[in-house]
C-alpha positions in Angstrom: 42.8 296.7 178.1 43.4 293.6 180.2 41.6 292.7 183.4 43.2 291.3 186.6 41.6 290.4 189.9 42.4 292.0 193.2 41.5 290.9 196.7 40.3 293.7 199.0 40.9 293.8 202.8 37.4 292.4 203.1 38.4 289.3 201.0 36.2 290.4 198.1 37.4 289.8 194.6 37.0 292.8 192.2 38.2 293.0 188.6 40.4 295.9 187.6 41.2 297.2 184.1 44.9 297.6 183.6 45.7 300.8 181.7 46.3 300.2 178.0 50.0 300.6 176.9 48.9 303.2 174.3 47.3 305.3 177.1 50.4 305.1 179.2 52.6 306.2 176.3 50.3 309.1 175.5 50.3 310.1 179.2 54.1 310.0 179.2 54.2 312.2 176.1 51.8 314.8 177.6 53.9 314.9 180.8 57.0 315.3 178.6 55.5 318.2 176.8 54.6 319.9 180.1 58.2 319.5 181.2 59.5 320.9 177.9 57.1 323.9 178.2 58.4 324.5 181.7 62.0 324.6 180.5 61.2 326.9 177.7 59.2 329.2 180.0 62.2 329.3 182.4 64.6 330.2 179.6 62.3 332.9 178.4 61.9 334.3 181.9 65.7 334.4 182.4 66.1 336.1 179.1 63.5 338.7 179.9 65.1 339.4 183.3 68.5 339.4 181.6 69.9 336.8 184.0 72.5 334.1 183.2 73.0 330.8 185.0 76.7 331.2 185.4 79.2 332.2 188.1 79.7 331.1 191.6 76.0 330.7 192.5 75.0 329.0 189.2 74.6 325.5 190.8 72.1 326.8 193.3 70.0 328.4 190.6 70.2 325.3 188.5 69.2 323.1 191.4 66.2 325.2 192.3 65.0 325.5 188.7 65.6 321.8 188.1 63.8 320.5 191.2 60.3 320.7 189.6 61.5 318.6 186.7 63.4 316.1 188.9 60.5 315.6 191.3 57.7 316.0 188.7 56.4 312.4 188.7 57.0 311.7 192.4 55.1 314.8 193.7 52.2 314.6 191.2 51.5 311.0 191.8 51.9 311.3 195.6 49.7 314.3 196.0 47.3 313.8 193.1 45.9 310.4 193.8 48.4 308.5 191.7 48.0 310.8 188.7 50.3 313.1 186.8 48.6 315.7 184.5 49.2 313.2 181.6 47.6 310.4 183.5 44.7 312.6 184.5 44.1 313.5 180.9 44.1 309.8 179.9 42.1 308.8 183.0 44.6 306.4 184.4 46.2 306.2 187.8 48.7 304.3 190.0 47.2 302.0 192.6 48.4 299.2 194.8 47.7 295.6 193.6 44.9 295.4 196.2 43.3 298.6 194.7 44.3 300.9 197.6 46.3 304.1 197.4 50.0 303.5 197.3 52.2 304.7 200.3 55.0 307.2 199.9 57.5 304.3 199.8 55.7 302.7 196.9 55.6 306.0 194.9 59.3 306.5 195.8 60.3 303.1 194.6 58.4 303.6 191.3 60.1 307.0 190.9 63.7 305.7 191.6 63.1 302.7 189.2 62.2 305.2 186.4 65.9 305.5 185.7 66.0 301.8 184.7 62.6 301.5 183.2 62.5 304.7 181.2 65.5 307.1 181.5 68.4 304.7 180.8 66.6 302.4 178.4 64.5 305.0 176.6 61.4 303.3 177.8 62.3 299.9 176.4 62.5 298.1 179.7 59.1 299.5 180.8 57.4 298.5 177.5 58.8 295.0 177.5 57.9 294.4 181.2 54.4 295.6 180.7 53.9 293.4 177.7 55.4 290.4 179.4 53.6 290.6 182.7 50.2 291.5 181.2 48.8 293.3 184.3 50.0 296.8 183.6 53.2 296.6 185.6 56.6 298.0 184.5 59.7 297.1 186.5 59.1 299.9 189.0 55.6 298.7 189.6 56.8 295.1 190.3 59.3 296.4 192.8 56.7 298.7 194.4 53.7 296.3 194.4 51.7 298.8 192.2 50.1 298.9 188.8 48.4 301.5 186.6 44.7 301.1 186.1 42.2 302.7 183.7 39.3 304.7 185.1 37.5 304.9 181.7 34.0 303.5 181.6 33.3 301.1 178.8 30.0 302.0 177.2 28.1 298.8 176.4 24.8 297.0 177.0 26.0 296.3 180.5 25.8 300.1 181.2 22.1 300.2 180.6 19.6 299.4 183.3 18.3 296.2 181.7 20.1 292.9 182.5 19.5 289.5 181.0 17.8 287.4 183.7 18.5 283.7 183.4 15.5 281.5 182.8 14.1 280.1 186.0 15.7 283.0 188.0 14.3 283.2 191.6 14.3 286.7 193.1 15.2 287.0 196.8 14.1 290.5 197.7 10.6 291.8 196.5 11.3 295.0 198.5 13.5 296.3 195.6 10.3 297.4 193.8 10.2 300.5 196.0 13.0 302.0 193.8 12.2 304.0 190.7 14.0 303.2 187.4 16.2 306.3 187.6 17.2 305.4 191.2 18.1 301.8 190.3 20.1 303.2 187.3 22.1 305.3 189.7 22.7 302.4 192.0 23.8 300.2 189.1 26.1 302.9 187.6 27.8 303.5 191.0 28.1 299.7 191.6 29.7 299.0 188.3 32.0 302.0 188.6 33.1 300.9 192.1 33.8 297.4 190.9 36.0 298.7 188.0 37.9 301.1 190.3 38.1 298.7 193.2 36.4 301.2 195.5 34.9 298.9 198.1 33.7 301.8 200.3 31.2 302.8 197.7 29.8 299.2 197.5 29.5 299.1 201.3 27.7 302.4 201.3 25.3 301.2 198.6 24.7 298.0 200.7 23.9 300.1 203.8 21.6 302.6 202.0 19.6 299.9 200.1 18.9 298.1 203.4 17.8 301.3 205.1 15.4 302.2 202.2 14.0 298.7 201.7 14.2 297.3 205.2 15.9 294.2 203.9 17.9 292.1 206.4 20.7 290.0 204.8 24.0 288.7 205.8 25.3 288.5 202.2 28.5 290.2 201.3 27.9 293.8 200.2 29.2 293.1 196.6 26.9 290.0 196.3 23.9 291.8 197.9 23.9 294.8 195.7 24.3 292.6 192.6 21.3 290.5 193.6 19.2 293.6 194.3 19.9 294.9 190.8 19.0 291.5 189.3 15.8 291.3 191.4 14.8 294.7 190.3 15.3 293.7 186.6 13.3 290.5 187.2 10.2 292.3 188.7 10.3 295.2 186.2 10.5 292.8 183.2 7.5 290.7 184.3 
């Protein structure tokens, strides 16, 4: 899982985890299974109803039954926050390179380019492009200005409340001691999750709420302020 840096509209750099190629392949296979099950279900239904797709109106029936398959990726990604069922299961989603939600035109370009990336090349072009660029972009993503990121949380020592404080560290806000351990753990979890997903709104909300509770006045950027608050809390609680 490779990281790349994005710049938000507020000119704040946040690291994103690009989705692992294996996760994208598994998501594709899950979506393919869903499509296959749909086709089987339709064939069984037609058999039970003793209907045949033949005759003068056959093209109309075929068109109606084929639309869900044809528009599967476009509709799911557009109306399900950049996720197909397969992507949801693997906790990955499509985003713009700045971390925001793609527009209809971006989803449409990705969808059209699937023919080159996946359909015509059996996925070869997509795999080669993802491996070559290294930031989770297949050809359709390059054209649409999007990528696929992972929403999985890595469990490590960073996910615990305790942080290593550098020797000689000077805290800035003694007011942070008003928080309890479980409250600061929640703040830290939300902060780390927001940085991974590029959700600047959560960081801004944390910034505002912390200042309301502690009475701290600071002109630091929200992402810097919340990070300092967490470090200061660790400094005071470790003394």
